[in-house]
N, C-alpha and C positions, 0 to 999 in steps of 0.2 A: 407531596400532596399537602401543601400547607392549608390548614383550616379544614381539612377533611378527615373524618375518622372512619376507618374501616373496621367494622365490628367482626367478631368471631364468626357469627352466622353468615355474614356477607362473604367472608373468605371461604367458608365451607361451600356455599352456593357456587361461587366462582370456580371452585375445584371440582364441581360436579358431585359433591358428597351430599346429595339431596336428603336422604333420611336423617343424617346428622344435622343438616341445616334446618329441617322441619322441627326436630326436637329442640334445637337451640332457640328458634323463633317461639315455639310453644312455651318454653321456659321464660323467655323475656316477656311474653304476654301475661303470664301469671303474675309477674312483678308489676306490670303496667297494662291492665286489661283495656284501657281506652287509647292505647297507642295505635292510631290509625295506620301509620306507616308500617309498623310491624305486622299488623293484621293483613294489610294489602300484600306484603311480601309473602306471608304464609299462604294466602289464597293463591298467589302466583305459583308458589312451589307445589301446592297441591295440584294445580292445573298441569304444571310441567311433568309431574309424575303420574298423571291420569287418575288422580284421586278426586274425581269430580264431586262426589257427595260431600267430602270433607271441604272442598272449595266452596260449595254452595252453603254449607253451614257457616263457614268463615265469612262469606259475603253477607249472610243474614245477620251475623254479629255486627258487621260494619254498618249495615243499614239501620241497626238500632242506634248507632252513634251519629250517622249522617243519612237520614232517611230520604233526602232529596238529591243525593249525589248520583248523577247520571252514569258516571263511570262504574260505580259499584253495581248499579242496576244492570248495566250492560255485561259486566263480568259475571254476575250471577246468571243472567240469561244464557250467556255462552256456555256455561257449565251445565245448565239444564239441557241444552242442545246436545252436548257431547256425552251426557250420562245415559 
């Protein structure tokens, strides 16, 4: 995979180690709180593990960074539906 970096948390996610992946993403977000990609991945992990309120909170953080992003609005709406 030339030119592609696989991070520790992506590997954890691929292995199905969701709690560990969530913690790794949370740590990375502490270092770079405006990293939209990591916030989106964290929201997806919360959804995947049915932690809908946490996903909603993460989508709210994303909306502070990108208030007009339709995908983020839709992700938040989906989690309200499932919660």
